[in-house]
LUMSE-704176 format. One record per residue: residue in one letter; x, y, z of N, C-alpha, C in turn. Coordinates in steps of 0.2 Angstrom, whole numbers, plus 5000, padded with zeros to 4 digits. Layout:
N
AXYZXYZXYZ/...
END
This chain:
332
X509750045320510050055313509450075308/X509550125304509050155300508950105294/X508250085293508150045288507850075282/X508150065276508050105270507350085268/X506950135265506250115263506250065257/X505650035257505549985251505450015245/X505850015240505750055233505350005228/X505049955230504649915226504049945224/X503749985228503150025226503250075221/X502750085216502850135211502750205214/X503050255210503050325213502350345213/X501850325208501150345208500850325215/X500950255217500650235223500850275229/X501450295229501750335235501350395235/X501350425230500950495229500250485231/X499950435229499250425231499150415239/X499650375242499650365249499750425253/X500150475250500150535254499550585253/X499250575247498650615246498050595250/X497950535251497350515255497550505262/X497250545267497450545274497050505278/X496450485275495950445279496050375277/X496250335282496350265281495650225280/X495150255282494450225281494250215274/X494450265270494250265263494850255258/X495450235261496050235257495950175252/X495750115254495750055250495250065244/X494650095246494150105241494350155236/X494650205238494850255233495450235229/X495850195232496450165228496250115223/X495750075225495450025220495150065214/X494750115216494350155210494850185205/X495450215208495950245203496250185199/X496450135202496750075198496250055193/X495650045194495150025189495150075184/X495150145186495050195181495650195176/X496250185178496850185174496850125170/X496650075172496550005168496150015163/X495550045164495050055158495350105153/X495650155155495950205150496450175146/X496850135149497350095146497150045141/X496550015143496249965138495949995133/X495550055134495250085128495650125124/X496250145126496750185121496950145115/X496850175109496950135103497750115102/X497850055100498550035098498850075092/X499450085093499750125087499750085081/X499650025081499649985075498949985071/X498450015074497850015071497850075066/X497450075061497350125056496950185059/X497250245058496950305060496850355054/X496350345050496250395045496350465046/X496750505043496750575044497050605038/X496950675037497250715032497850755034/X498050745040498650785043499250745044/X499350685041499950645042500450675037/X501050695039501550715034501850655031/X502150665025502450615021503050595024/X503150535026503750515031504350485027/X504350475021504850445017505350485013/X505950465014506550505010506650465004/X506350484998506350444992506950444989/X507450494991508050494988508650454991/X508450424997508950385001508550325003/X508550274999508250205001508650175007/X508250145012508650115017508850045016/X508650015010508849955008508749935001/X509149894998509049874991509149804990/X508649764987508649694986508649674979/X509249654977509249634970508949564969/X508549554963508149494962508449454956/X508349394956508649344951508349364944/X508649334939508549354932507749344930/X507449284933506849274931506249324934/X506549364938506049424941506349484938/X506649484932506749554929506149594928/X505649564926504949594925504549584931/X504749594937504349594943503749644942/X503149624943502649674942502149694948/X502249654953501849664959502149634965/X501949664971502249634977501749644983/X501849604988501349604994501749585000/X501749615006502049595012501749535014/X502249485016502049415018502349395024/X502149415030502449385036503049425037/X503349415043503949455045504549435041/X504849495037505449485033505349455027/X504749445024504649415018504149455013/X504249445007503849485002503649434997/X502949434995502749394990502749434983/X502949404978503049434971502749394966/X502549434961502349404954502649444949/X502749404943503049434937502549434931/X502749464926502249474920502049414917/X502349364916502249304912502049244915/X502249224921502149154924501649164930/X501249104930500849104936501149074942/X501649114944502049094950502049144955/X501949124962502049174967502749154970/X503149204970503849194973503849234980/X504249194985504349224991505049244992/X505149304993505849334994505949345002/X506449315004506649325011507149385011/X506949435015507349495015508049495018/X508049455023508649445027509149405023/X508949355020509349305016509449335009/X509049385007509049415000509049364995/X508549314995508449274990507749244990/X507549214984506949184984506949114987/X506549104992506549044996505948994994/X505449014991504848974989504548994982/X504248954979503848964973503248924973/X502648954971502048924971501648934965/X501448884961501148894955500348894956/X500048924951499348934952498948934946/X499248924940498948924934499348924928/X499048944922499448954916499749014915/X500249024909500549084908500049144906/X500149204908499749254906500049324909/X499749374908500049444910499749454917/X500149434922499949454929500349514932/X499949554935500149624936500249644944/X499849604948499949624955499749574960/X499849574966499649524971499549554977/X499049524981498849554988498749484992/X499149484997499049425002498649445008/X498149405009497649415015497649355019/X498049355024498049295028498349235024/X498049175023498249125020498049125012/X497749175010497449185004497849235000/X497949214993498349264989497849284983/X497849344982497449374976497949394971/X497849374964498249394959497849424954/X498149484951497749524946498049514939/X497649504934497849504927497749574924/X498049584918497949654915497249664912/X496849604911496249614909495649614914/X495849624920495349634925495149564929/X495449514927495249444930495649444937/X495349424942495649414948495649334950/X496249314952496349244954496349244962/X495949204965495949194972496249124973/X496849124977497249064978497149054986/X496749004988496648994995497248944997/X497548955003498048915005498648905000/X498848964997499248964992499948934993/X500148934999500748905001500748825003/X500148795001500048725002499948684996/X500048624996500048584990499248584987/X498848584992498148574991497748644990/X498148694987497948764986497348754981/X496848804982496248804978496248874974/X496148864968496148924964495448944961/X495249004961494549024958494649084954/X494449094948494549154944493849194944/X493949254945493349304945493449344939/X492949344934492949384928492549444930/X492949504931492649564932492449604926/X492049654926491849694920492449734917/X492949734921493549764918493849724912/X494149764907494449724902495149744900/X495349724895496049744893496149814892/X495649844889495649924888495849964894/X495549934900495749964906496449954909/X496749904906497449884908497549894916/X497249844919497249844927497949824929/X498349864932499049844934499149844942/X498749884945498849894953498349864957/X498449824962497949804967498249794974/X497749814978497949814986497349794990/X497449764995496949745000496849805005/X496149825005496049875010495649845016/X495949845022495649805027495049845030/X494949915029494449955032493749935028/X493849915022493249905018493149835016/X493649795018493749725016493649715009/X494049745005493949744998494649754995/X494649734988495249744984495249814980/X495749854980495749914976496149904970/X495849914964496149904958496249964954/X496849974952497050034948497050024941/X496750064937496750054929497250104926/X497750074923498250114919497950134913/X497450104910497150124904496550164905/X496050144901495350184901495050174908/X494850234911494550234917493750214917/X493550194911492850184911492750104909/X492250074912492050004910491650014903/X491250064902490750064897491250084890/X490850074884491250084878491550154877/X491050204879491350274878491650284885/X492150334884492550354890492150414894/X491850384899491450434903491850484908/X492450464908492850494913493550524910/X493450564905494050584901494450634906/X495050634906495450674911495550644917/X495350584919495450554925495750484924/X495950464930496150394931495750364936/X495550294935495050264940495350214944/X495150204950495250154955494550124957/X494550054955493950024957493949974963/X493349954965493349914972493049844970/X493349794972493149724972492949704979/X492249694980492049684987492149604988/X492549594993492749524995492149484998/X491749515002491149475005490649454999/X490549504995490049484989490349454983/X491049464983491449434978491249464971/X491149524971490949564964491249634964/X491349654958491649724957491149774957/X491249824961490749884960490849924954/X490349924950490449954943490650024942/X490450064947490650134947491350144950/X491750184948492450194951492350214958/X492850184962492850204969493250274970/X493750284966494050344966494150364959/X494150434957494250464951494850514952/X495450504949495950544950496050594945/X495950654947495950714942496650724940/X496850714933497550724931497750794932/X497250844931497450914931497650934938/X497350904943497450914950498250894951/X498450834948499150814949499550864946/X499350884940499750934937499950994941/X499451014945499551074950500151064955/X500251004956500750994962501450994959/X501550984952502250984949502451044947/X503051064949503351124947503751124940/X503451164936503751154929504051224927/X504451234922504651294920504151324915/X504151394914503651424910503651404903/X504251384900504251364893503951294893/X504051254898503851184898503051184899/X502751234903502051234904501751264897/X502051304894501751334888501751284882/X502251244882502351194877501751134878/X501651124884501151074886500451094885/X500351154886499651184885499551184878/X500051204873499951194866499751124864/X500151074867499951004865499250984867/X499051014873498350994876497851024871/X497951084869497451124865497351084858/X497951054856497951014849497750944851/X497550924857497350864859497850804857/X498450824858499050784857499150744863/X498950774869499050734875498350754879/X498250714884497650714888497750764894/X498450764897498550794903499350814902/X499450874906500150884907500550834910/X500250794914500650744918500450674915/X501050634914500950564912500850524918/X500250514920500150474926499750414924/X499950354925499650294923499750244929/X499250234934499450184939499650114938/X500250104941500550034940500549994947/X500450034952500449994959500050034964/X499850004969499350034974499449994980/X499450034986499450004992499150054997/X498950025003498550055008499050065014/X499150125017499650135022499350095028/X499750055032499450015037499250055044/X499550115044499350155050498850215049/X498950245043498550305042497950295037/X497950235034497450215029497450255023/X497950295021498050325015498150285009/X497950305003498050264997498750294994/X499250244993499850264989499750234982/X499950274977499850244970500450274967/X500850224963501450244959501250234952/X501650274948501550264941502250264938/X502350204934503050204931503150254926/X502550264922502550314917502450384920/X502950424919502950494922503350484929/X503550424932503950424938503650464944/X503050444946502650484951502350434956/X502350464962502050434968501550484971/X500850464971500350504974500050474980/X499750514984499450494990498750524991/X498250484992497550504992497350484999/X496850525001496450515008495950465006/X495550455011495050395011494450425006/X494350485005493850515000494150514993/X494750504992495050504985495350574984/X495450614989495750684988496450674987/X496850704983497550704982497850744988/X498250714992498550744997499350764996/X499650724991500350734990500550704983/X500950734980501250704974502050714974/X502350654973503050654973503350624967/X503850664964504250644958504750594960/X504850544956505350484958505950494953/X506550494956507150504952507250444948/X507250444941507350384937508050354938/X508550384941509150354943509050304949/X508550314953508450274959507850224957/X507350244954506750204952506850194944/X507150134942507250124935506550114932/X506150074935505450064932504950044938/X504750084942504350064948503650034946/X503549974948502949944946502449914951/X502749904957502349884963502549914969/X502049914974502149954980501849914986/X502049904992501749874998502049905004/X501749895010501949915016502049855021/X502449855026502449815031501949835036/X501749795041501249825046501549885050/X502149895051502449945055502550015050/X502450005044502450065039503050065035/X503550015035504050015030503750005023/X504050045019503750045012504250015007/X503949975003504349934998504149954991/X504549964986504349984979504849934975/X504449894970504849854966504949894959/X505549874956505749904950505949844945/X505649854939505849804933506549824931/X506949774928507649774927507749814921/X507349814916507449844909508149824906/X508149754906508749724903509249704908/X509249734914509649714920509249674925/X509449674931509049634936508549684939/X507949654941507449694944507649694952/X507349744955507549754962507049784966/X507049784973506549804977506949854982/X506649914983506849964987506449974994/X506849984999506449985006506550055008/X506050085011506050155014505750145021/X506150165026505850175033505550245034/X505050245038504750315040505350355043/X505250425042505750465045505850455053/X506450455055506550445062506750375064/X506650325059506850255060507350235055/X507950215058508550195054508850135056/
END
């Protein structure tokens, strides 16, 4: 009776067996190939690691959110958010020193952690068990073990002031720093050294200090060039600029900032002007997207999950605040 072959061996081993005719060198050569493929597999970068590049296409359909999470009335003025573990988002709002935890599956706030007194809190970045919260005057609050009763709070008084109107903050793992977006003046000095620009500063977490020169300067005219306007609209704006009634064609004032977890690009949203821009690691503008005000009522915060899902928070403007979820193209 014919006995069927054993199919437990992989196809590649069968091919190798046919290729090597000499039994004397078979085992040595087979071992060499196995070790080679093991080393290649080990050295191959994981897809979850950041791979900075200027060639990554914009992957999000901003006209069709994949999810919408309505928030309770006390988060009508949600100002910032950060991804916090699987299926959870950490949020802050404008007035209270509270960190709220939103469970996306349950669509409700499941935890609240206090860390100080009332103030204008604008954004949050969660790094492990530590949360960093940004005030509009440039102060940064570090809350270690923020989800424990024995949480420890330390305030960093940076050179940034209320005139800078710091509204966006994100953790950048490649530089181990916090990126801080200024909605107001781009300059720390009394005089405006960077007219026509918006600034992103960097707070070094190892040295625990702000680098006084801007990490990125965003050229507002560069953003203008991406936006398609009518001839009449462009002419009207140029007249207004010549009369110094406006600084730029585009109303762009950073309100939220995030670092893409796979490509390391910098995503910045502006509630004023309803824009989302993408920068590379050198601060070059890669893309500018206009946000539909019917979908984005007042976009204030942005963050990513480790797999690249994008979340954008919106203030309620008299109604309930909400968070929109966008999956990369091809993922539904």
